[in-house]
C-alpha positions as CSV (number, residue, x, y, z in Angstrom):
1,M,71.5,55.8,-134.3
2,N,74.2,55.3,-131.6
3,V,76.2,58.0,-129.9
4,T,79.3,57.5,-132.1
5,E,77.3,57.8,-135.3
6,T,75.6,61.0,-134.0
7,L,78.9,62.5,-133.0
8,L,80.4,61.8,-136.5
9,K,77.4,63.4,-138.1
10,I,77.8,66.5,-135.9
11,K,81.5,66.7,-136.8
12,A,80.6,66.5,-140.4
13,L,78.2,69.4,-140.0
14,F,80.9,71.5,-138.3
15,N,83.4,70.7,-141.1
16,D,80.9,71.9,-143.7
17,M,80.5,75.3,-141.9
18,P,82.9,78.1,-142.7
19,A,85.0,79.2,-139.7
20,T,83.6,82.7,-140.1
21,P,80.9,83.6,-142.4
22,E,82.3,85.2,-145.5
23,V,80.4,88.4,-146.2
24,P,80.5,89.2,-149.9
25,V,81.4,92.7,-150.6
26,A,79.5,94.4,-153.4
27,P,81.8,95.4,-156.2
28,S,82.1,99.1,-156.2
29,A,81.0,100.6,-159.4
30,P,83.9,102.0,-161.4
31,A,84.3,105.7,-161.1
32,K,82.2,107.4,-163.8
33,M,84.3,110.0,-165.4
34,V,82.4,113.2,-166.3
35,D,83.6,115.4,-169.2
36,A,83.6,119.1,-168.6
37,T,84.9,122.2,-170.4
38,L,86.9,125.0,-169.1
39,Q,86.0,128.6,-170.0
40,D,88.9,128.7,-172.6
41,G,87.3,125.6,-174.3
42,T,89.8,123.0,-173.0
43,A,88.2,119.6,-172.4
44,I,88.8,118.0,-169.0
45,T,87.6,114.8,-167.4
46,V,86.6,114.7,-163.7
47,D,85.8,111.5,-161.7
48,K,83.8,113.4,-159.1
49,M,83.1,117.1,-158.7
50,E,84.2,117.4,-155.1
51,V,87.4,117.8,-153.1
52,G,89.5,114.7,-153.7
53,G,88.2,114.2,-157.2
54,K,90.7,113.5,-160.0
55,V,91.0,115.9,-162.9
56,L,92.5,114.8,-166.2
57,I,93.4,117.0,-169.1
58,G,94.1,115.0,-172.3
59,G,94.3,111.8,-170.2
60,V,97.0,113.0,-167.8
61,P,96.6,114.5,-164.4
62,A,95.9,118.2,-164.5
63,P,98.9,120.5,-163.5
64,D,98.7,122.4,-160.3
65,A,96.6,125.4,-161.0
66,E,93.2,127.1,-160.6
67,Y,90.7,126.4,-163.4
68,V,87.4,128.0,-164.2
69,L,84.8,125.7,-165.8
70,S,82.3,126.9,-168.4
71,D,79.6,127.1,-165.8
72,G,81.7,129.5,-163.7
73,T,82.8,127.0,-161.1
74,N,86.4,127.5,-159.9
75,I,88.5,124.4,-159.0
76,T,92.0,124.3,-157.7
77,T,94.1,121.2,-158.3
78,V,97.3,119.9,-156.8
79,G,98.8,116.8,-158.5
80,G,95.6,116.3,-160.5
81,I,93.5,116.2,-157.3
82,I,90.8,118.8,-156.6
83,T,91.8,120.6,-153.4
84,E,89.2,123.4,-153.5
85,I,85.9,124.1,-155.3
86,E,84.0,127.4,-155.5
87,S,80.6,127.3,-157.1
88,G,80.0,129.7,-159.9
89,P,76.8,131.5,-160.6
90,A,73.7,129.3,-160.3
91,E,72.2,128.3,-163.6
92,A,69.4,126.1,-164.9
93,S,71.7,123.0,-164.9
94,E,71.7,123.0,-161.1
95,P,68.5,121.0,-160.8
96,Q,69.9,118.4,-163.2
97,A,73.2,118.2,-161.2
98,E,71.1,117.8,-158.0
99,M,69.1,115.0,-159.7
100,Q,72.3,113.2,-160.7
101,K,73.5,113.5,-157.1
102,Y,70.4,111.8,-155.9
103,M,70.6,109.1,-158.6
104,R,74.1,108.3,-157.5
105,A,72.9,108.0,-153.9
106,V,70.1,105.7,-154.9
107,E,72.5,103.5,-156.9
108,K,74.8,103.3,-153.9
109,L,71.9,102.4,-151.6
110,Q,70.8,99.7,-154.1
111,S,74.3,98.1,-154.2
112,D,74.6,98.3,-150.4
113,F,71.1,96.6,-150.1
114,T,72.3,93.8,-152.5
115,A,75.4,93.3,-150.4
116,H,73.4,93.2,-147.2
117,K,70.9,90.8,-148.7
118,Q,73.7,88.4,-149.7
119,S,75.2,88.7,-146.2
120,F,71.8,87.9,-144.7
121,A,71.5,84.8,-146.9
122,V,74.9,83.5,-145.7
123,A,73.9,84.2,-142.1
124,Q,70.7,82.3,-142.6
125,E,72.5,79.3,-144.0
126,T,75.0,79.3,-141.1
127,I,72.2,79.5,-138.6
128,S,70.4,76.6,-140.3
129,K,73.5,74.4,-140.0
130,Q,74.0,75.5,-136.4
131,D,70.4,74.5,-135.7
132,E,71.2,71.0,-137.1
133,V,74.3,70.7,-134.9
134,I,72.3,71.8,-131.8
135,K,69.6,69.1,-132.5
136,G,72.4,66.5,-132.9
137,L,73.9,67.6,-129.6
138,L,70.6,67.4,-127.8
139,S,70.2,63.8,-129.2
140,V,73.6,62.9,-127.8
141,V,72.7,64.4,-124.4
142,E,69.4,62.5,-124.3
143,Q,71.2,59.2,-125.1
144,L,73.8,59.9,-122.4
145,A,71.1,60.7,-119.9
146,K,69.6,57.2,-120.4
147,I,72.9,55.5,-119.7
148,P,73.4,54.7,-116.0
149,T,76.4,56.5,-114.5
150,A,77.5,53.6,-112.2
151,A,76.4,50.2,-111.0
152,P,74.3,50.1,-107.9
153,A,76.5,50.0,-104.7
154,A,76.5,46.8,-102.7
155,P,75.1,47.2,-99.2
156,A,77.7,47.9,-96.5
157,Q,79.0,44.8,-94.7
158,S,78.4,44.7,-91.0
159,F,80.7,43.3,-88.4
160,R,78.2,40.5,-87.7
161,S,78.5,37.6,-90.0
162,D,74.9,36.4,-89.5
163,K,72.2,38.8,-88.6
164,S,69.4,36.3,-88.8
165,A,70.8,34.1,-86.0
166,S,69.0,34.4,-82.7
167,R,70.6,35.5,-79.5
168,A,70.7,32.1,-78.1
169,E,72.4,30.7,-81.2
170,R,75.1,33.4,-81.0
171,M,75.8,32.7,-77.3
172,E,76.1,29.1,-78.0
173,A,78.6,29.8,-80.9
174,I,80.6,32.0,-78.6
175,T,80.7,29.4,-75.8
176,K,81.8,26.8,-78.2
177,A,84.6,29.0,-79.5
178,V,85.8,29.7,-76.0
179,K,85.8,26.0,-75.1
180,E,87.9,25.3,-78.2
181,L,90.4,27.9,-77.2
182,R,90.9,26.4,-73.8
183,K,91.7,23.0,-75.1
């Protein structure tokens, strides 16, 4: 494989790689609406029983008011959004609510783990492609290192035209040149 073919192969590898790894985002689970009942028997739906949760009565946002749930919990809403919660008397349903809270946390951790696992797989694939590119670049560098950078320089010319001539021969040549000049 020559240098040009290697470079073309490396370019093809770069073209196959995404500019930045796309990290898939785990789809968030749709909000689970929980049905509850007010002390007066009115059915309500709550997406999460915490400040910021949405409260619906008959499918529409709850009017601004303070509501008391059948378990004694007081919630205050503004625009159908819970702004304040005051827990009512503790009952036997509290352990069950605590368990649901932990189950939601476990579900979130599982979805986060799945998202990170997918992200890790993308990163591994990118690193694998980068490893191929690095190997190709090393191959090019090795090939370039084998190519001479310049032809060997010719030895410097001296002022003497013939270094092998003896002293006597040089003197004779000088004498002959001087006689020629006098003529």
